[in-house]
C-alpha positions in Angstrom: 23.3 -31.0 -26.5 26.6 -32.9 -27.2 28.5 -33.9 -24.1 31.4 -35.3 -26.1 31.8 -32.1 -28.1 31.6 -29.9 -25.0 34.1 -32.0 -23.0 36.5 -31.8 -26.0 36.3 -28.0 -26.0 36.9 -27.9 -22.2 40.0 -30.2 -22.5 41.3 -28.2 -25.4 40.8 -24.8 -23.6 44.1 -25.3 -21.7 42.5 -25.1 -18.2 44.8 -27.2 -16.0 42.0 -28.1 -13.6 38.5 -29.1 -14.7 35.8 -29.7 -12.1 33.0 -32.2 -12.8 30.2 -32.4 -10.3 28.1 -35.5 -11.0 26.7 -38.7 -9.5 26.9 -40.5 -12.8 30.6 -41.3 -12.5 30.6 -44.4 -14.8 29.0 -42.6 -17.7 31.4 -39.7 -17.5 34.5 -42.0 -17.4 33.1 -43.9 -20.4 32.6 -40.6 -22.2 36.1 -39.5 -21.3 37.6 -42.8 -22.4 35.8 -42.7 -25.8 37.0 -39.2 -26.3 40.6 -40.0 -25.5 40.8 -43.1 -27.6 39.2 -41.3 -30.6 41.7 -38.4 -30.4 44.0 -37.5 -33.3 47.5 -38.9 -33.0 49.0 -35.4 -32.9 46.7 -34.4 -29.9 46.8 -37.7 -28.1 47.4 -37.6 -24.4 47.4 -40.6 -22.1 44.3 -41.0 -19.8 44.6 -42.0 -16.2 42.1 -42.7 -13.5 42.9 -42.3 -9.8 41.0 -43.4 -6.6 42.1 -43.7 -3.1 41.3 -47.4 -3.2 43.0 -48.4 -6.4 45.6 -45.8 -6.9 46.6 -44.7 -10.4 45.5 -46.7 -13.5 45.8 -46.1 -17.2 42.3 -46.0 -18.8 43.0 -45.7 -22.5 45.0 -48.9 -22.5 44.8 -51.9 -20.2 47.5 -51.6 -17.5 47.5 -52.7 -13.9 46.8 -50.1 -11.2 49.8 -48.4 -9.5 48.7 -49.1 -5.9 51.8 -47.3 -4.6 50.2 -44.1 -5.8 47.0 -44.5 -3.8 47.7 -41.7 -1.3 46.6 -38.3 -2.6 50.0 -36.7 -1.9 51.8 -39.5 -3.6 49.8 -39.3 -6.8 50.2 -35.5 -7.0 54.0 -35.8 -6.5 54.1 -38.5 -9.2 52.2 -36.3 -11.7 54.5 -33.3 -10.9 57.6 -35.4 -11.2 56.6 -37.1 -14.5 55.8 -33.7 -16.1 54.5 -35.2 -19.3 51.3 -34.7 -21.2 48.3 -36.5 -19.7 44.8 -36.3 -18.5 44.2 -37.4 -14.9 40.7 -38.1 -13.6 40.9 -37.9 -9.8 37.9 -39.5 -8.3 36.4 -38.1 -5.0 39.5 -35.9 -4.4 37.5 -33.1 -2.8 38.1 -34.3 0.9 41.8 -33.8 0.3 41.6 -30.2 -1.0 41.9 -28.9 2.6 45.5 -30.1 3.0 48.0 -27.3 2.5 50.5 -29.8 1.0 48.0 -31.0 -1.6 47.0 -27.5 -2.5 50.7 -26.6 -3.0 51.3 -29.6 -5.2 48.2 -28.8 -7.3 49.6 -25.2 -7.7 52.9 -26.6 -8.8 51.2 -28.8 -11.4 49.1 -25.8 -12.6 52.1 -23.6 -13.0 53.8 -26.2 -15.2 50.7 -27.1 -17.2 51.3 -24.7 -20.1 54.4 -26.7 -21.1 53.6 -30.1 -19.6 50.0 -30.2 -21.1 48.7 -31.9 -17.9 44.9 -31.6 -17.2 43.5 -32.7 -13.8 39.9 -33.6 -13.7 38.4 -33.4 -10.2 35.3 -35.6 -10.2 32.8 -35.9 -7.4 29.2 -35.1 -6.3 30.4 -31.7 -5.0 33.8 -30.1 -5.4 34.7 -26.9 -3.6 38.0 -25.6 -4.9 40.3 -23.6 -2.7 40.2 -19.9 -3.7 43.8 -19.9 -5.0 43.0 -22.6 -7.6 39.7 -21.2 -8.9 41.3 -18.9 -11.5 43.1 -21.9 -13.1 40.0 -24.0 -13.3 37.0 -24.7 -15.6 33.8 -26.6 -15.0 32.1 -29.2 -17.1 28.5 -30.2 -16.6 27.1 -33.3 -18.2 23.7 -32.7 -19.8 20.8 -34.7 -18.3 19.1 -37.0 -20.8 16.5 -35.5 -23.1 13.0 -37.0 -23.5 14.2 -39.1 -26.4 17.2 -40.4 -24.5 15.0 -41.2 -21.4 12.6 -43.0 -23.7 15.4 -45.1 -25.1 16.6 -45.9 -21.6 13.2 -47.0 -20.5 12.7 -49.1 -23.6 16.1 -50.8 -22.9 14.8 -51.6 -19.4 11.7 -53.1 -21.0 13.8 -55.2 -23.4 16.1 -56.5 -20.6 13.1 -57.4 -18.4 11.4 -59.2 -21.3 14.6 -61.2 -22.0 14.7 -62.4 -18.3 11.1 -62.6 -17.3 8.9 -62.6 -20.4 6.4 -60.1 -21.8 6.1 -56.6 -20.3 2.7 -54.9 -20.7 3.2 -51.2 -21.7 0.4 -48.6 -21.6 1.6 -46.0 -24.2 0.0 -43.1 -22.2 1.6 -44.3 -19.0 5.0 -44.7 -20.8 4.8 -41.1 -22.0 3.9 -39.9 -18.5 6.7 -42.0 -16.9 9.3 -40.7 -19.3 8.2 -37.1 -18.7 8.4 -37.5 -14.9 11.9 -38.9 -15.1 13.1 -35.6 -16.3 16.0 -34.2 -14.3 17.6 -37.5 -13.5 20.9 -39.0 -14.8 21.0 -41.9 -17.2 21.8 -44.3 -14.3 19.0 -43.1 -12.1 16.6 -43.1 -15.0 17.4 -46.7 -15.7 17.2 -47.7 -12.0 13.8 -46.1 -11.4 12.4 -47.4 -14.7 13.6 -50.9 -13.8 12.0 -50.8 -10.4 8.7 -49.7 -11.9 8.7 -52.6 -14.4 9.9 -55.1 -11.8 7.0 -54.5 -9.4 4.3 -55.8 -11.7 5.9 -56.6 -15.0 4.2 -53.7 -16.6 4.3 -49.9 -17.1 1.0 -48.4 -16.0 -0.3 -45.1 -14.6 0.0 -46.6 -11.1 3.8 -46.6 -11.4 4.1 -42.9 -11.8 3.4 -41.8 -8.1 5.9 -44.3 -6.8 8.5 -43.2 -9.3 7.9 -39.5 -8.3 8.5 -40.4 -4.6 11.7 -42.3 -5.5 12.8 -39.3 -7.6 12.2 -36.9 -4.8 14.3 -39.1 -2.4 17.1 -39.0 -4.9 17.1 -35.3 -5.3 16.3 -33.9 -1.9 19.5 -34.5 0.0 19.3 -31.3 2.1 16.1 -32.2 4.0 14.6 -28.7 3.4 11.8 -30.1 1.3 9.4 -32.7 2.5 7.2 -34.8 0.2 3.6 -34.7 1.4 2.3 -38.1 0.6 -1.3 -37.4 1.3 -3.2 -34.7 -0.5 -6.8 -33.6 -0.1 -9.9 -33.9 -2.3 -12.1 -31.0 -3.1 -14.8 -32.7 -1.0 -12.5 -32.6 2.0 -12.1 -28.8 1.9 -15.2 -27.1 3.4 -15.9 -23.6 2.0 -13.2 -22.1 -0.2 -15.7 -21.8 -3.1 -13.7 -19.1 -4.9 -10.4 -21.0 -4.4 -11.9 -24.3 -5.7 -13.3 -22.6 -8.8 -10.0 -20.8 -9.4 -8.1 -24.0 -9.3 -10.5 -26.0 -11.4 -10.5 -23.3 -14.1 -6.7 -23.4 -14.3 -6.2 -27.2 -14.0 -5.9 -27.8 -17.8 -3.6 -24.8 -18.3 -1.2 -26.1 -15.6 -1.2 -29.5 -17.1 0.0 -28.1 -20.4 -3.3 -28.1 -22.1 -3.8 -24.4 -22.4 -4.3 -22.7 -25.8 -1.5 -20.6 -27.2 -1.1 -17.2 -25.4 -2.6 -18.5 -22.2 0.1 -18.8 -19.5 0.1 -21.6 -16.9 -0.8 -20.4 -13.4 2.2 -19.7 -11.2 0.8 -19.5 -7.6 -1.5 -18.1 -5.0 -1.1 -16.5 -1.5 -3.5 -17.5 1.2 -3.7 -15.1 4.1 -6.1 -15.6 7.0 -7.0 -16.6 10.5 -5.1 -19.5 11.9 -6.7 -22.9 11.7 -9.2 -22.0 8.9 -8.0 -24.5 6.3 -5.1 -22.8 4.4 -2.8 -25.9 4.8 -5.7 -28.1 3.6 -6.2 -25.8 0.6 -2.5 -26.3 -0.4 -3.0 -30.1 -0.3 -6.2 -29.7 -2.3 -4.3 -27.7 -5.0 -1.9 -30.6 -5.5 -4.9 -33.0 -5.8 -6.7 -30.8 -8.3 -3.6 -30.5 -10.5 -2.7 -34.2 -10.0 0.9 -33.4 -9.0 3.2 -34.1 -6.1 3.1 -31.7 -3.2 6.4 -30.5 -1.8 6.6 -28.5 1.5 9.5 -26.2 2.3 10.6 -26.2 5.9 12.0 -22.7 6.7 13.4 -24.1 9.9 15.7 -26.5 8.1 16.4 -23.9 5.4 18.3 -21.6 7.7 21.9 -22.5 8.6 24.4 -20.7 10.9 27.2 -20.8 8.4 27.5 -17.8 6.0 26.1 -18.6 2.6 24.7 -22.0 3.4 21.1 -20.7 3.8 21.1 -19.2 0.4 22.6 -22.4 -1.0 19.9 -24.5 0.7 17.3 -22.2 -0.9 18.8 -22.5 -4.4 19.1 -26.3 -4.2 15.5 -26.7 -2.8 14.1 -24.5 -5.6 16.1 -26.4 -8.2 14.8 -29.7 -6.7 11.2 -28.4 -7.1 11.9 -27.5 -10.7 13.2 -30.9 -11.4 10.2 -32.4 -9.7 7.9 -30.4 -11.9 5.0 -30.4 -12.5 4.4 -30.1 -8.8 2.9 -27.8 -6.1 5.4 -26.1 -3.8 3.9 -25.2 -0.4 5.5 -22.4 1.6 3.8 -22.7 5.0 3.7 -19.6 7.2 5.9 -17.8 4.7 6.0 -14.6 6.8 8.0 -16.3 9.6 10.6 -17.6 7.2 11.1 -14.2 5.5 10.7 -11.8 8.4 13.6 -9.3 8.3 12.9 -7.0 11.2 15.2 -8.8 13.7 17.7 -10.2 11.2 20.9 -8.3 11.6 23.0 -10.5 9.3 20.8 -9.8 6.2 20.2 -13.5 5.6 16.4 -13.2 5.5 16.7 -10.3 3.1 18.9 -12.4 0.8 16.6 -15.3 1.0 13.7 -13.1 0.1 15.6 -11.7 -2.9 16.5 -15.2 -4.1 12.9 -16.3 -3.8 11.5 -13.3 -5.6 14.1 -13.7 -8.4 13.1 -17.4 -8.8 9.4 -16.5 -8.8 9.9 -14.0 -11.6 12.2 -16.1 -13.8 11.1 -19.7 -13.3 10.1 -21.6 -16.4 9.2 -25.0 -14.9 5.7 -25.9 -13.9 6.0 -25.3 -10.2 2.8 -24.0 -8.7 3.5 -22.0 -5.6 1.0 -22.0 -2.6 2.1 -19.7 0.1 0.2 -19.4 3.4 0.5 -16.6 6.0 -1.2 -15.7 9.3 0.3 -12.3 10.1 0.3 -9.5 7.5 2.5 -7.3 9.8 5.5 -9.6 9.1 4.8 -10.0 5.3 7.5 -8.2 3.3 5.9 -5.6 1.0 7.8 -6.9 -2.0 6.0 -10.3 -1.7 2.5 -9.0 -1.9 2.8 -6.5 -4.7 0.7 -7.1 -7.8 2.2 -9.8 -10.0 4.1 -11.8 -7.5 1.2 -14.2 -7.2 -1.7 -14.8 -9.6 -4.1 -14.1 -6.8 -4.2 -13.3 -3.1 -7.1 -14.9 -1.2 -8.3 -14.1 2.3 -9.4 -17.0 4.5 -11.9 -15.8 7.1 -13.6 -17.6 9.9 -16.1 -20.2 8.5 -19.7 -19.1 7.9 -22.7 -21.0 9.3 -22.9 -23.0 6.0 -19.2 -23.8 6.0 -19.2 -24.8 9.7 -22.1 -27.2 8.9 -19.9 -28.7 6.2 -16.9 -28.9 8.5 -18.9 -30.6 11.2 -20.4 -33.1 8.7 -16.9 -34.0 7.3 -15.3 -34.6 10.7 -18.2 -36.5 12.2 -18.5 -38.7 9.1 -14.7 -39.5 9.3 -15.4 -40.9 12.8 -18.6 -42.8 11.8 -21.0 -40.4 13.5 -24.2 -39.5 11.6 -24.9 -35.8 11.4 -28.6 -35.4 12.1 -30.1 -32.1 10.8 -31.5 -31.0 14.2 -28.3 -31.8 16.1 -26.2 -30.3 13.3 -28.1 -27.0 13.6 -27.4 -26.8 17.3 -23.7 -27.5 16.8 -23.5 -24.8 14.1 -24.9 -22.3 16.5 -22.5 -23.5 19.3 -19.5 -23.1 17.1 -20.0 -19.5 16.0 -16.6 -17.8 15.8 -14.7 -21.2 15.7 -12.1 -22.1 13.1 -12.1 -25.4 11.4 -9.2 -26.7 13.5 -11.0 -25.7 16.7 -14.2 -27.5 15.5 -12.2 -30.6 14.8 -10.4 -30.5 18.1 -13.7 -30.0 19.9 -15.1 -33.1 18.3 -12.0 -35.1 19.3 -12.2 -33.9 22.9 -16.0 -34.7 23.1 -15.2 -38.3 21.9 -12.6 -38.7 24.6 -15.2 -37.5 27.2 -17.8 -40.0 25.9 -15.2 -42.8 26.0 -14.2 -41.9 29.5 -17.9 -41.9 30.6 -18.5 -45.3 29.0 -21.3 -44.0 26.8 -21.8 -43.5 23.0 -21.1 -40.0 21.6 -24.1 -37.8 22.3 -25.0 -34.2 21.3 -24.5 -33.1 24.9 -20.8 -34.0 24.9 -20.2 -31.9 21.8 -22.2 -29.0 23.0 -20.4 -29.0 26.4 -17.0 -29.1 24.8 -17.7 -26.2 22.5 -19.3 -24.2 25.3 -16.1 -24.4 27.5 -13.8 -23.6 24.5 -12.7 -20.0 24.0 -11.9 -19.7 20.3 -9.1 -17.7 18.8 -11.6 -15.1 17.5 -12.4 -14.3 21.1 -8.9 -14.6 22.6 -7.3 -12.6 19.8 -10.3 -10.6 18.7 -8.3 -7.4 18.1 -5.8 -9.1 15.8 -8.5 -10.9 13.9 -10.4 -7.7 13.4 -7.2 -6.0 12.2 -6.5 -8.8 9.8 -10.0 -8.6 8.3 -9.7 -4.8 8.0 -6.3 -5.2 6.1 -7.7 -7.8 3.8 -11.0 -6.1 3.0 -9.8 -4.1 -0.1 -6.6 -6.0 -0.8 -7.6 -9.6 -1.3 -10.2 -11.9 -2.8 -12.5 -13.8 -0.3 -11.5 -17.5 -0.4 -15.1 -18.6 0.2 
């Protein structure tokens, strides 16, 4: 990957407009200046930089800015009038591309470009060209730094910190992990996050990596569709799910890159089952087992009323997940986000197609955990063999699992679970989901507090007795869900 060579090819291609979308403006301008200064005399063209604050300024030689050319229309009229060879880097020009006058001036410059040898570089974080200019344009994308380049950036940060503050303790394994997790960032962002990690404690240790990953996520997730789940769950926090736990543990090394040749890394699981039975907690547990960040996609934020924006949100969110890799991507209640029955615009169908294509083609280590409560709304394309590594069915907890759930939630609240009392609570919670058991415990504690007495077995039994669980209220749907899953899925527990 050679940015200088690629940029030289784009500039020599004759495209009068070149679009550069980047947040690393300083690095691009330095690259451009070095290329211009190093050009052969026969091919040399003056290099200019324009911004709405400073106007037009020569970059290849030191000249004062032309402040009278600060207005977008003025600088375009100037370029058209001069009609001489030159390269013009127009910074943050995208807000002015909606003006009919500016578009006409750009077209005039484009039409004269074959003889004038003028190239306009439109530089910004996102540049949407008017349709009439797209055929005259090219795009240049700066490569993100490789592992070796990121390592050099981090080492430079270490050297700078040592020069100012003294010795920096560097754990070699933590350094390697830090450099790997900075993948997908620009040189500037890499340097900033590495400097922050060093500045905190004057060292590079394994404890720096989670904070760097959170900061990396904040940089990348500008659309608000993905949320970073800061708290994951340990295996001990997940009652039941024996088959899921074993499945994840068997694939932990493979997902971490330690699998032998020929053994693919796991790609994802689909958890289908009764509401409130721990599917969300299982997603959090997967991230903990793999030792990676957990990202949750919000389908509510994904959808946008403007045509094409929903699909763009999906592409950007999946791209963010890939840059955050290795990570776990959690699609909660996926059937609601991809339901197509009432969607007349076809947006949900296009979102489904985009997601399926990404699932089939992704190379990054993004482990997908999708959860669903309603099989009637699940698109058939999503559950066919091969989309997920495995489809697990999460049923209502058994007696043994309910005992485990009760013990976990009572212990979190400092209440000892005596064997005799625990047996009564297990019998009283037959047909309850894990969420219903937790809520019953919370309600009983409120009752005890209101009565001014310590929590007693009677409070818990009374609360569970007056509760009608979902398995009773929606017994037909639960039975239908179990019937559907019987020969199609693997039991989670």
